C-alpha positions in Angstrom: 129.4 109.1 143.1 127.2 112.1 143.4 126.5 114.9 140.8 125.9 118.1 142.6 124.9 121.7 141.7 125.3 124.7 143.9 124.1 128.0 142.9 126.1 130.9 143.7 125.8 134.8 143.6 123.3 135.8 141.0 122.1 132.3 140.7 125.0 130.9 138.7 125.1 127.2 139.3 128.2 125.6 139.7 128.7 121.6 139.3 130.6 119.0 141.4 131.4 115.3 141.1 131.6 114.0 144.7 133.1 110.6 145.5 130.6 108.9 148.4 133.6 106.7 149.9 136.2 109.7 150.6 133.9 112.7 150.0 136.5 114.0 147.5 135.2 117.1 145.4 135.6 117.6 141.8 134.4 120.7 140.3 133.6 120.4 136.7 134.8 123.5 134.5 136.3 125.2 137.8 135.0 129.2 137.9 132.5 128.7 135.0 128.8 128.2 135.1 127.8 124.8 134.9 124.2 123.0 135.1 124.2 119.4 136.1 121.9 117.2 133.7 122.3 113.5 134.9 124.4 110.2 134.0 124.8 108.4 130.6 124.1 104.6 130.9 127.7 103.8 130.9 128.5 106.1 133.9 129.6 109.4 132.6 128.0 112.7 134.0 126.4 115.1 131.6 126.7 118.6 132.1 125.8 121.9 130.6 128.5 124.3 130.0 126.5 127.9 130.0 129.1 129.9 128.5 132.3 129.1 126.3 135.7 129.0 127.8 138.2 131.1 125.7 141.9 130.5 125.3 142.2 133.9 123.5 139.9 136.6 122.7 138.6 135.5 119.5 139.1 131.4 120.0 136.9 129.0 122.4 138.7 126.6 124.0 135.6 124.9 125.1 132.3 126.0 123.3 128.9 126.2 125.2 127.3 123.0 125.0 126.6 119.3 126.6 129.7 117.6 128.0 130.3 113.9 129.1 132.6 113.9 132.2 134.4 111.1 133.9 133.7 110.9 137.7 137.0 112.2 138.5 136.0 115.4 136.7 137.9 114.8 133.6 136.0 115.9 130.3 135.6 113.4 127.7 133.8 114.9 125.0 131.3 117.6 123.6 128.2 115.9 123.4 126.4 118.6 121.4 126.8 122.3 120.8 124.0 124.6 122.7 124.3 128.6 122.3 125.3 130.4 125.2 123.0 131.1 127.9 122.4 134.7 128.8 122.9 135.4 132.3 122.5 138.5 134.8 
């Protein structure tokens, strides 16, 4: 399993989990700016969600912060909250 990051337009990072046997690609938080941080000792990816994901105008479904993610791309939990990053 590879943890990969790609920077798109305006240097916005997107993070992917890629299986090495089938090259299946799983985007972590699709369409959201996410930075790859590394791995935990028990095999979960660590990523930083740079801006909150809102379910409505006032409620954040996922606050910005550091998350642990299973190899198939399923978010397991928020590790810690981090203030949103400013972008261009």
